[in-house]
Residue frames relative to the residue before (quaternion, step in Angstrom):
aa qw qx qy qz dx dy dz
M 1.0000 0.0000 0.0000 0.0000 0.00 0.00 0.00
A 0.6569 0.4666 -0.3381 0.4863 3.59 0.99 -0.64
A 0.6609 0.4835 -0.3511 0.4541 3.62 0.87 -0.67
T 0.6079 0.5121 -0.3797 0.4733 3.68 1.04 -0.42
L 0.6594 0.4954 -0.3314 0.4582 3.51 0.85 -0.79
D 0.6180 0.5237 -0.3543 0.4672 3.64 1.01 -0.91
I 0.7088 0.4647 -0.2935 0.4421 3.59 0.59 -0.81
L 0.6482 0.5062 -0.3043 0.4806 3.60 0.99 -0.61
S 0.6633 0.4857 -0.2932 0.4880 3.47 1.14 -0.76
W 0.7071 0.4388 -0.3243 0.4498 3.55 0.88 -0.59
I 0.5722 0.5120 -0.4139 0.4891 3.69 1.25 -0.32
L 0.6032 0.5672 -0.3465 0.4409 3.61 0.96 -0.62
I 0.6500 0.5390 -0.2588 0.4691 3.48 1.01 -1.25
V 0.6489 0.5351 -0.2669 0.4704 3.57 0.86 -1.12
I 0.7233 0.4224 -0.2672 0.4764 3.61 0.75 -1.02
G 0.6035 0.5354 -0.3502 0.4759 3.61 1.02 -0.57
A 0.6939 0.4754 -0.3083 0.4443 3.52 0.91 -0.78
G 0.6388 0.5263 -0.3088 0.4686 3.39 1.10 -0.78
L 0.6238 0.5367 -0.3257 0.4656 3.57 0.94 -0.79
S 0.6655 0.5104 -0.2987 0.4554 3.56 0.98 -0.93
I 0.6189 0.5663 -0.3102 0.4473 3.47 1.11 -0.79
V 0.6556 0.5257 -0.2591 0.4761 3.39 0.97 -1.20
G 0.6528 0.5199 -0.3158 0.4515 3.61 1.00 -0.83
A 0.6726 0.5111 -0.3104 0.4359 3.56 1.10 -0.84
V 0.6625 0.4892 -0.3102 0.4749 3.50 1.04 -0.81
G 0.6352 0.5030 -0.3750 0.4504 3.50 1.09 -0.46
L 0.5777 0.5081 -0.4067 0.4927 3.73 1.03 -0.41
L 0.7383 0.4211 -0.3215 0.4174 3.66 0.79 -0.56
R 0.7741 0.4080 -0.2305 0.4257 3.49 1.12 -0.62
F 0.6316 0.5587 -0.3909 0.3689 3.50 1.02 -0.43
P 0.5277 -0.7101 0.3545 0.3026 3.60 -0.97 0.79
D 0.8547 0.1426 -0.1436 0.4780 3.70 0.81 -0.25
F 0.7417 -0.4564 0.2474 0.4247 3.48 -1.33 0.18
F 0.6234 0.5899 -0.2884 0.4245 3.61 1.10 -0.78
T 0.7080 0.4157 -0.2524 0.5120 3.57 0.96 -0.92
R 0.6037 0.5502 -0.3560 0.4541 3.57 1.13 -0.57
L 0.6691 0.5150 -0.2853 0.4536 3.45 1.00 -0.98
H 0.6007 0.5574 -0.3434 0.4589 3.49 1.27 -0.52
A 0.6347 0.5070 -0.3148 0.4910 3.59 0.99 -1.02
A 0.7018 0.4323 -0.3367 0.4552 3.70 0.84 -0.85
G 0.6586 0.5464 -0.3207 0.4060 3.68 0.81 -0.82
I 0.7945 0.3225 -0.1856 0.4799 3.55 0.79 -0.90
A 0.7208 0.4387 -0.2891 0.4521 3.63 0.64 -0.91
D 0.7306 0.4177 -0.2844 0.4593 3.64 0.75 -0.87
T 0.6154 0.5217 -0.3748 0.4567 3.60 1.14 -0.48
L 0.6232 0.5182 -0.3146 0.4941 3.60 1.04 -0.73
G 0.6746 0.5071 -0.3119 0.4365 3.58 0.85 -1.17
A 0.6665 0.4905 -0.3154 0.4643 3.61 0.92 -0.96
W 0.6079 0.5453 -0.3469 0.4612 3.67 1.07 -0.68
A 0.6688 0.4684 -0.3024 0.4917 3.59 0.80 -0.92
L 0.6187 0.5341 -0.3534 0.4550 3.61 0.77 -0.87
M 0.7130 0.4554 -0.2859 0.4500 3.66 0.63 -1.13
V 0.6808 0.4599 -0.3522 0.4482 3.71 0.86 -0.64
G 0.6432 0.5223 -0.3359 0.4479 3.42 0.97 -0.65
I 0.6598 0.4409 -0.3302 0.5111 3.69 0.98 -0.62
L 0.5797 0.5752 -0.3794 0.4349 3.65 1.15 -0.58
L 0.6200 0.5086 -0.3583 0.4780 3.73 1.10 -0.64
Q 0.7339 0.4622 -0.2680 0.4195 3.53 1.05 -0.48
A 0.5061 0.6987 -0.3821 0.3312 3.48 1.42 -0.17
E 0.2754 -0.8028 0.5111 0.1358 3.40 -0.71 0.93
S 0.7378 0.3407 -0.2204 0.5395 3.59 1.29 -0.32
W 0.5589 -0.6496 0.4019 0.3227 3.45 -1.01 0.98
L 0.6242 0.5730 -0.3131 0.4290 3.51 1.11 -0.68
V 0.6303 0.4973 -0.3218 0.5019 3.54 1.10 -0.68
A 0.6556 0.5240 -0.3049 0.4502 3.58 1.08 -0.89
V 0.6283 0.5187 -0.3395 0.4701 3.61 1.05 -0.69
K 0.6509 0.5107 -0.3313 0.4536 3.56 1.00 -0.81
L 0.6676 0.5211 -0.2966 0.4414 3.61 0.96 -0.89
I 0.6245 0.4992 -0.3293 0.5023 3.56 1.14 -0.75
L 0.6337 0.5311 -0.3453 0.4440 3.69 0.95 -0.71
I 0.6407 0.5343 -0.2838 0.4726 3.48 1.08 -0.89
V 0.6874 0.4617 -0.3044 0.4709 3.59 0.95 -0.81
V 0.6233 0.5136 -0.3453 0.4779 3.63 1.07 -0.56
F 0.6207 0.5434 -0.3196 0.4661 3.52 1.10 -0.83
L 0.6837 0.4522 -0.3050 0.4848 3.57 0.75 -0.87
F 0.5945 0.5991 -0.3663 0.3917 3.54 0.93 -0.85
F 0.7804 0.3732 -0.1942 0.4627 3.57 0.97 -0.86
T 0.6626 0.5505 -0.2755 0.4266 3.50 1.04 -1.08
S 0.6977 0.5245 -0.3031 0.3825 3.54 0.72 -1.24
P 0.6889 0.4384 -0.3138 0.4845 3.81 0.73 -0.84
T 0.6323 0.5471 -0.3232 0.4432 3.66 0.98 -0.86
A 0.6627 0.4852 -0.2874 0.4927 3.64 1.00 -0.90
T 0.6546 0.4945 -0.3362 0.4625 3.63 0.90 -0.87
H 0.6579 0.5053 -0.3200 0.4577 3.61 0.97 -0.82
A 0.6526 0.4944 -0.3182 0.4779 3.65 0.97 -0.79
L 0.6357 0.5106 -0.3353 0.4720 3.54 0.94 -0.69
A 0.6738 0.4970 -0.2925 0.4620 3.66 0.90 -0.80
R 0.6390 0.4811 -0.3315 0.5003 3.60 1.02 -0.82
A 0.6274 0.5438 -0.3388 0.4426 3.71 0.92 -0.78
A 0.6521 0.5218 -0.3025 0.4593 3.49 0.97 -1.04
L 0.6900 0.4437 -0.2843 0.4963 3.60 0.92 -0.91
A 0.6785 0.4684 -0.3475 0.4466 3.65 0.80 -0.48
S 0.6571 0.4360 -0.3251 0.5220 3.62 1.23 -0.14
R 0.4832 -0.7301 0.3811 0.2969 3.50 1.41 0.32
L 0.2536 0.7304 -0.5450 0.3242 3.48 1.00 1.24
N 0.2619 -0.8074 0.5085 0.1446 3.48 -0.31 1.20
P 0.5134 -0.6335 0.4798 0.3237 3.57 -1.15 0.61
W 0.4939 -0.6350 0.4655 0.3691 3.66 -0.98 0.57
T 0.0552 -0.7230 0.6866 0.0540 3.50 -1.31 0.77
K 0.4938 -0.6653 0.4547 0.3267 3.56 -1.09 0.74
N 0.7659 -0.2111 0.0601 0.6043 3.60 0.92 -0.52
A 0.5981 -0.6202 0.3832 0.3328 3.59 -1.14 0.61
T 0.6957 0.4950 -0.2864 0.4346 3.67 1.08 -0.65
G 0.5561 -0.5550 0.4655 0.4074 3.69 1.16 -0.33
P 0.7260 -0.4714 0.3419 0.3657 3.45 -1.45 0.39
K 0.3852 -0.7082 0.5469 0.2257 3.56 -1.05 0.96
P 0.5035 -0.6662 0.4652 0.2938 3.58 -1.10 0.93
């Protein structure tokens, strides 16, 4: 049973680290604020969630487990809320989304 939990834990930790790296690359590579916000909001939230659950499976103390669960719940609610607030503030300040060209793709 311990080996199964270790394997599942490491799988979640690797997935979380991978998603966090993809989110960081998205922040660097995407062209405008809104697409960067999408990368940060989705990939980093899921990455942090997977990391915390992977670490939770390794927790030996119930106090540590409760703290990790509270962190996961906090991230679950605050990250999408903050992303939404930032996007609305950007739209309110008339920041226009990026478009490749006004006429559409060329044939």
